[in-house]
N, C-alpha and C positions, 0 to 999 in steps of 0.2 A: 907097960903097954898103954894103959889108960893115959898116962902122962904124955906119951908120944902122940896119941890121938888128939888130946887137948891142944898140944902145941901146933899140930897140923891144922886143926880147926881155926885157931886164932890167926895163924898165918894166912889161911884162906880168906877169912873174913876181912882181914886187913887189906889183902890184895884186892878184894871185891870193893871195899869202900874206897880204896885208892883209885881204882879204875873208874868208879862212879864219879868221884870228885874231878877226875881228869875229863870225863865226858861233859860235866857241867861247867867246865871252865869256858868263859866267854871272852872272845877277842873282839873288841869293838872297832868299828872303822874310825879312821882319823878324818874329822870334818873341820875344815877351815872356811870360815865366812869372811871373805874379803870386804864385802859391803852388804848391808849397812854396818855401821859401827855400833858398839855397845852403848845403849841408852841414847842413840841418835833420835832426834825429834822430827816427826813428820806432821805437817798440817794437812788435814783431810778436807776435801778429797784429794788423793794423790796416788801415784803409781810407785810402788816400792820395788826397786831393782835388787834382787838377791844374787850376788856373785859368790860362788862357792866352789870348793874342791873337795872331793871325797876319795879317800884311799882305803882299800880294805884288803885283807888277806884272802877273803873268799869272794866268789862271784856275786855281784850285786843283782838282785832281782828287780828292785825299783827304788826310787827316791821320791818321797812325797814332801812338798813344801807348802806351808800356809802361814797366815798371820792369825794368831789365836789370842783370846783374852785370858784372864787368870783362871777361868774354869776350863781352859783348853778347848773352848768352842771356837771354831774357825770363823773369822770375820771376813776373810777373803775366800776366793775359790781355792780349792786344793789342786796344786799343780803336780802332775806325775811325770817323772823322767825314767826312762828304761835304758840305762847305759849297757854297753857291751863290754864285759870283762869285770875288772876289779877297781877301776878308777873312773872318775867323772870330773870334768871341769867345765863350767859354763854359767850362764845367766838365766834367771827366771824373773819375769815381771808380774807382780801381783797388784791388781787394782783394788783400792779401798775407797768406799764412799763415806759420807758422814755417818758417824756412829750414833744411833739414838741413845738418849740419856738412860733409858731403861736397861740397856744391855752394856753400858759403859762400865767395864770392870777392870781396874788397874791391877797388876801391870799387864803389858802386852808382850808377846814373844814372836820371833821368827821361829817356827816349829819345823824341824827337819826330821824326817823318819827315813831310815835306811833299812831295807829288808834284804837279807842274804839267803832267803829260802827257808832258813831255820829259825830266825829270831828277828824281832823288830828292835832297832836301836834308835833312841830318841835323843835329840839335841835341841837346846833352847838358847836363843839369844834375846835378851831383854831389850826392847825399844820403847819409845814414848810416842803416843798418838794423841793429837789434839784436834778438835774440830775447828775449822776456820770460822770466823765471824760471818753470820748470815746477813745478806742485804737484799733489798727488793730490787729486782732487775726490770720488771715490767709485767705485762699480762698478754694473754691471748683471748681475743673475741672470736667466737665461731658463729657465722651467720649463714642463713640459707639464701644464696645469691640467685637461684632459679630452681626450677623443678629438678629434683635429684642432683643438686649441685650445692656444695658447701664451700665457704671461703674461711680459711684460717688466717686471721689478721693479728699480726704481732705489733705490740706497742711497747715503747720503753717506759721507764719509771716516771717520765714527765707526760705520759699519755700521747706521745708523738708516734705516728705510725712508721714502722721500720720496713716491713715487707708483708706480703700475703701469699698464701698457697691455696690453690683451687683443687678440690678433690670431688670425685663422684660419690653419691650416696645421700640417704636421708638420715639426719642426726638421731642418735639414740642416747648416747652418754659420753662423757669425757672425764679425764683426770690428768694429772701431771706429776712428774718426778723431777725435782730440781737437781738432786744428786746424780741421777742418770742423764739429765738434760734431754728428756724425752717427753713429748706430749702424746697422750693416748686418746683415740676417738673410736667409738663403736658406731657403726652405720648399718642400715638395712638397704637392700637393692643398690650395691651389693652388701651381703651379710658378711661383714669383716670387722676385725679389730686391728687397728693400725697404729703404729708409733711414728712420730715425726721428730726430727732433730730441731731443737728449739733455737739453734743459731742460724739455720738457713731454711728450715721448713721441709727439708728433704725426707722422703720416706725411708725409715730404717728397717722395720720388719712388719710382717703381716701374719695374723693368726686366723685360720679358717674355723668356722663353727662346725658342729657335729649333727649328723642326721639322727632321727627323722625330722627334728625341728631346728633347721639351720638358722639360728638367730642368736645374737648376743643381746643381752638386756643391760645389766649394770656393769660398771667398772670401778674398782677401788684400788688405790695405790697405798702401800704401807711399807716403809723402810725399803728393803730390796726385793719386795714381792708385789705382784699385781694380781688381783683377783677378778676373774671374768665370770659374770652370771650368764648362763646359757638357757635358752628355751627348752632344751632337752631335759632340764631338771637337775642340773649339776653345776658346781662351781669349779673353775679351773684355776690353779695356782701357777703363775709363770714368774720367771726372773725379769726384773724391770729392764735390765740392760739389753738382753738379746731375745726375750720372749720364749726362752726354753721352758718346757713344761716340767714342773716339779711334782705336782700331784693333781688328781681329780677326785672330787667327792663322788660317792655312789649316787646313781641316778634315783631321784625321787619321782616315781611315775606320775604323770598327769599333773605336774606342778611346774611353775615358772618362778625362778628366783629373781629378785630385783636388787634391793640395796644389800650391801655387805658392810659390816662394821668389824673392826679388828681390835681385840684386847691383848693383854699380855699372853694369855694362853688359848684364847678361843677366837673363832669366827662366829658371827651371828648374822643370819640372812633371813629376810622375809620372803616367803613363797606364797604365790597365788595359786589356788587349785584351778586347774584348767577349765573344768566344766561347771563348778559351782561359784567361782569367784570369791570363795572364802579364803582366809589367810592362815598360815602357820609360821611361827618363828622357829628356825632350826639352828642349833648351835653345833659347831664342829671343833675338834682339836686343831689348833693353829698349825702345828708342825706336820701333821700327817693327813689332815682332811677327813679323818674318821668322824662319823656322826656321834654327837654327845647326847643331846636331848631335843625333844620336839614340844612346842607349846602351841596348841590351837588357839586362835583368836579371831574376833570379829572386826579388828581394827585394820584399816587400810594405812599402811606405813608409808610416810613420806620421806623420813630420814632418821638415821640412828647415830648416836654419839656415845663414846665410851668416856665416862667420868672417872679418871684414874685416881681421884682423891677419895671418892666414895666406893670405888671398885664396882660401880653399877652402870647400867645402860640407861641413856635418856633417849626416848623415842618420841618423835613428833608424828602423830597419827590423825586420821579422820574417822569419824563414825557417826552416821545419821546426820550429815551436814553440820557437825560440830568438830572443831579441832580439839585434840586431847594430847597432853604431854604425860607420858607414862614412864615410871621407873621400873626397870626390869633387872632381876638378879639371875645371871646365867647359871651360877653354881647351883642354886636351889630350884631354878626353872619356875620362878614365881614373880608376879608383879607385886610391887611394894606400895602400900598406902593407896589413896584414892587418886585417880587421874585429875590433872588440872584441866578444867573445861574452858574452851574458847567458843564463843557463840557463832563462829563461822568456820569454813574450811581453812586449814593451814596449807599453803602452797609450797613455799620454799623456806629454807632455813640455813643458818651458818653459826659456827661457834665463835664466841668472843674469847672465853676462857672456860674453865671447868664449871663455873657458876653462872655465867651469863651467855645467852644465846639470842640471836635475832631470828624472827620468822615473819613471813609475809602472808597477807590475805588480800587477794585482788590487787589494789593499788596502795595498800597501807602496810607499814612495817612496824613491828612490835618488839620491844625488848623484854625478854623473859629472864627472870631471876629464879634460879633453881632453889637457892636456900630459903627464899621467902615464898616460893610457889606462887609468884605473881607475875603479871605482865602489864605493860603500858605502851600505848601507841607513841611512836617517836618520829615518824616521818610519813609524808604523803607524796605519791608520784602522780604524774599526769597520764602515764601509760601503764598497761598491765605489766606486772613484774614476772620475769621468766627465770631469774637466777640471782643468788646473793653470794657474796664472798667478803672476807675480812682480812686485811693486812695487819698483823699484830705488831709489826715493826714501826709503822708510821701511824697506826691507829686510824685507818681509813676503811670505810665501808663502800663496797662496789655493788651498785644496784643495777642489774641488767633488766632493761625493759624491752618491749617489743621492737623498738627501733632507736633506742638511746641507752647509753651507759651514763649513769650519774655517780660521781664520787663525792662522798660526804665524810665529815670528820666524826670521830668518836672520842669522848662520850657526849659531846654537845650537839651532834647531828646537824652541823652546818654545811651548806652546799659549798663544794670546792671547785669542781669543774665537771664537764660532760663531754661525751663523744657521740655525735650523731651518726646514724647509719641509714642508708637507703634500703638496706635489706632487713629481713627478719632475723633478729638476734636469737641465738639458741643457748649459749653458755659462755662462761668466763673461767679462765684458769690463771692463777697468779704464779709468776715465775720468780724464784729466788736464786741467788748466787752465793758462792763461798770463797 
């Protein structure tokens, strides 16, 4: 009898294991990618056309397609398809901009995910992505043509004027994305953040501010994101192409953010307290906008740069009518060493490289060497300086003055040419192509 029970038990367990194994058996869909081809090379920016067919024995819930790097981080938007039934055949177009060096991780894949309500099926096709060579296309000069009226003037690489666009508003700040081919401008009256097509000056999209303090202050472009500082006390992260909101930071009551600087992992912004005019530096996690740390300070911050060699922040500030260059560590939330003191206010600045920067004070320009903690006067203008920029391809410095743009060479700082203006100049943005 016992022998019979053992045999029955063994047969039962065998049938149980057999049924479990049958339940776990996976039938994968058949995926055929007609284009692109394996290891096909794409020069960015480009639009990759994915032509595919999917055949499955089960009903398909959705198909997700993206271009991923080796860490399976999507570099493009993720396109979703919701077919009816068990098959799909069609095309998906995925736009890819220039890939920053810091996230360039070979190899790259067309990543296809098929869901059949029960399981996700992954398929990868390896492709090759390369950035096209960057070249200088020209620049935009923004001027105040009359009361509450701005003109966006587009010049080519030879400083010849191509076209202009007139908009309403008083200038607040500007930035540019060469990969998205958009120029961004923040204005007051009306309080708007707007993007303009760099090829024709047409308005592309508009972002409204938030109550109860409806005003944009700073604007910063980094890779495929744009960061808007708002007088309500928060920073908004948008996509550069279409201005879609990705995140907002929590509101810091009674504060106004100004400059924003982006590192590999963090955002750093300087906030002015609304009622005391004191300052705080606030860091956020770059991906989520969650607050990381707060650093109270007496410095009035003019500009911030991330030195990716030292992994530190370089801040150009003013305090008690003296300019001060400060090194700040976001990770430890501490200033490092003693500030470099300049005996007058610092007004504007631009980066030459990780070690050298230019800054202005009234009508004078100084070259600052970070490694040696030293600065030297290199150029003198006739009008007050209102903006600085540097073209690292042709080694030219663009000096925006109240009614004139001067272009000089680097590192000898010799005069090259100038552009005169009847209006009051506000800002310059350099445009690059690929």
